N, C-alpha and C positions, 0 to 999 in steps of 0.2 A: 594261323586261322584263328586257332581260339583265343589269341591275343588282339586279332584285330571284331572278333566280336564281342570282346568285352569292351573295347572302347567304342564300339557302336553304342551300346547297350548306356556305357556311360553317359555319351555326347548325347542321348534319345532320353536321359533321363534329368540330366540336367538343364536340357531346355523346356523337358514337361515342368521343372520346377521354376523356371522362370517364368512360365505361362504363370501357372496360378501365383506366385507375388505378387500383393499387392504391388510391390515397384519395380519395376521390371529392372533386368541387372546392366550396369551401368558399371565401367569400368575409367575411372581417372588415370590418367597415365603419369599427371604429375602426384608423384608418392611424397612431397614433402612431410614433414612432420612438425605438427607447430606444438608447443609445449602451452597450456592453457589451465591456469588455476579459477576454479567454480567458487565466486565468491558468496555462494549460498552454504558454499561446507566446507570452504578451506581445502578444498581437494587438487590437487594437477594431477592431470592427464595428459597423456601425447593422442595428438589428433591427426590423421590427413590431412592436410589445409583443405583440400576441396572441399572435402566433407563437413571439417569446422565453418565453412564460408557458406552452406546452406543452411546450418544452424543459426549464424552471423543474419543473412538474408531474411530468415522466417523470424528473427526477432526484432530486427532494425525496420525492414519496410512491411506494410499492408500486403500480403499476398494478391489483394485482387488490383492491384498496380498494374499501367501497361508491360508486358513481356522488356518491351527494351528500357523501361525504367528497371524492371530488376535485374536486366546483364550490370547496368552502368551500377548498380548498388552492388552486384557482386565483385566488379573490380572495385569499388572502391573499397570495400569491405579489406579483397584481397592486398589492395596496395596498403592499406592501413597495416594489418597482419604484418605482412612484410616489413614495413615500416619500423613495428615494435621489433622483428623476431631478428633486425642488422643492428638495432642500440645494446650496449652493455650494459647488463642484467647483474646484479648481485646475489637475484633469489635464482629459484630453479625455477621458473616459469616466463614466457614472453608475455605473456597477456594475460586481462580477467574478464571475465564472463558479464562485467555491469556497465553503464554508461560513464564511467570513467575513464575507458577506454573502448571496446566497442559491445554492446548485447549481443547473448548468445543463447538457443534456444534447443534443447536435447530434441530427439524425434517422441521422446512422454509427452514433454511439454505439448510439441507442435501438436499431438493428438487432443491433448487436453485445450489447444488455444481453437483449434477448427475444427473439429466434431464431427460431422459426419462431411464436410468438406475436406478431409484432412488428404486423403488419398489426391485429388483434384490438383489442391494446392502446393502438397509435397512436392510432385508429378512437375507444374509450373517451375517453382523456386527452382527443383534441379535440373533443369533443362536449361535456367539460366544460366546458375553455374555451368552446364559444360559445355553450351555454347561460347563460352567466354573463359575456359578452363585455362591458369595461367598466366594471363594477362595482367597486366599492372601498371599503371601512371610513372614517367619517372620525368622530370626536370635536370637538363644538364647532366644526365645519364645515372642520376640520382633516383632513386624509391623516391616517393613524395610525402607527407605528413598529410595524407589525403581526410581529412576532415568533411565530416559531413553532418548535415541535421534536420527535422520534420520539416518547416512553414517558414519561410521568409514572409516577412513584414512589405513584401513587394522589391526588395533587394537585399544581398548577401552582402555582407560585411569583409573589410579587410581584416585581415587575422592581427596586426599590430596594436588596434584598437579593440579585441577581444583577450586574444593572447601574449600581448607586448613582446611577438617576436612577428618581422617584418616577414612576410615569404613573398615571392615576385609570385608565385602562380596559386597564390592566396588572396584575389583583390575582389572586390566588392564590382556586383553585376547586376542588371535590371535584372529581374525575373516576373516575367508579365502573366503568368498565370496564377499567380498568388493574389486574390483580389477579397474582396466582401464578399463575391458569390461563393467563397471555400466553409465549408462549415468549421468551424471554431476559430476561424481568422480573425476574429477580434471574441474577446472572451474577458468577463469581468470576475473580478474578483472581491468578496469583501469580507472587512476587518474593522474591528472598534480600535480607538484611537490605544487603547490600553494596551492590544496584543501588539502592537505595531512598535510601541514603546519601549515594550518587554524585548519582543523579536530584533528590534535595532540596538539595543543594550544605551537605551537613553533614560538621562536623568530628569526627567520632568511630566507634568500632565499635560503638556500642549502638545501641538505638532506647530513647526512652522517651516514650510516647506519654500526655500528658495533658488535663484540660480541654476535652474537647468540646463545643463550644456549637454546639444544633440548631435551627432554624429550630422555627416550627409545624408546619412540614410534613415536618420528619424530615429535613432537610438538612442539612449542614455548615454551620456558617459562620465557624466558627475552631476552630483547634483547635493544641495546643503542641506540639513536639516535640523533646526535648532543649532545653528550654527557650526557644525560638523560637515565637513565633505565626507561626503559616500560615491564611492564607485557606482555604477550602472549595473554590471556586475555582482557588484556585494548583496545591495538591494534585490538583484534578481535572485540570487540564492539566500540570502536571509529570508526573504520572504515566499520564496517557493514558488516564484512568477514564471510564466511560459514562455517571457522573451524580455530586451531589454528597450523594445518599443513599449513603454507603457506610458499612461496618463493618471495622472493621481486627484481625486476629487475628495475633498473635505467635507460632511454635513453633519455639524453639530459632534456625535460622538461616531459616527460612522464614517470608515475611509476605505471606498471603492477604489477599485484600480482597474484600469482596463488596456489589454496588452494586443499586441497584433504581431501574428505570427507564432510559432512553437520552435525555440532551440536557441544555439549560441549566436548564429548567422553565420559562419565561416564555412568556405565550400560549395559543397551539394547542395540545394536542397530537394528533398525527398519530393515533395508535393511539388517541389516545379521542374522537378523534373520528370513528373509523371503527365505533369502540362504538355511538358513539350515530346512526350512520347505519343500523348493520345493525339495531336497536332502533324504525324509523320516524322519526327525527328528520330536518330536511331542512336544506340549508347555511345557510340565513340563521338557523336556531335554533341549529345548531351554533356561527354565528361569533358567536351575540346569547351564549351561554352563556359560551366562552370569551374573550370580549375585551366587558366591561364597559361599558353604556352607550353604544353605537357606531350610527353608521346606514349604511345600506349604501345609495351612493348612484352616481349613473354619473356619468362622464369627461365 
């Protein structure tokens, strides 16, 4: 009898603690562990995969986006994490926390990011992760490299034109919900000639640009500057442009470069996903649109 009373007290106290907690108690049944290197302090920690995914979604996609877009993002992030975990590593971690892999923020950073909206947004993202728990994308029974990015120029891009690797599930598709109506769809960045010359390592006081080659999606594949051929991806990196769909205008000493979209363009467009979700598509439909011929399975 005494043991039963003790058990009852424990259950009641547990229930009360859940009620007063800022975050309702949630059990993730997937207990897989991922080794994460924090690039801000070079420390490596072991995290439960699903809790890690909460931090990735919080860092990578606006929490204000539609629920189905957040679910699609959770699966894309989990798939990418699992893909990295499956690789042979010569170091003691699976993945890093910056954009070279996928970004991640802690709960402390979420509180700083969202302020008074922290509880609302945390619960929204946690729900998206919980509802898709353990789900990943595969192609021919193998985990895919699920690239994603912020905003397309109206089309996604073939993987081989950006990462020099042809993947059948990463092919260009039209993304109709990304257009001139979106904030920051077009962004102009201004330089002076000297800045451009120094950033590109040119030996000249002039800029002569010719032979611009674009892909079918409008992104710059290559261009010739002062008789040197550059890849569009190199120009984007060196000049820190938002995308490779850019137009260069030179007016005396001023150089203005206008870009469309934001990101490398391969895989799922996050703003495109949110547009689809806002028009009634669910997360499975979103993912199967941006990643061709994939299956959604459980770990």
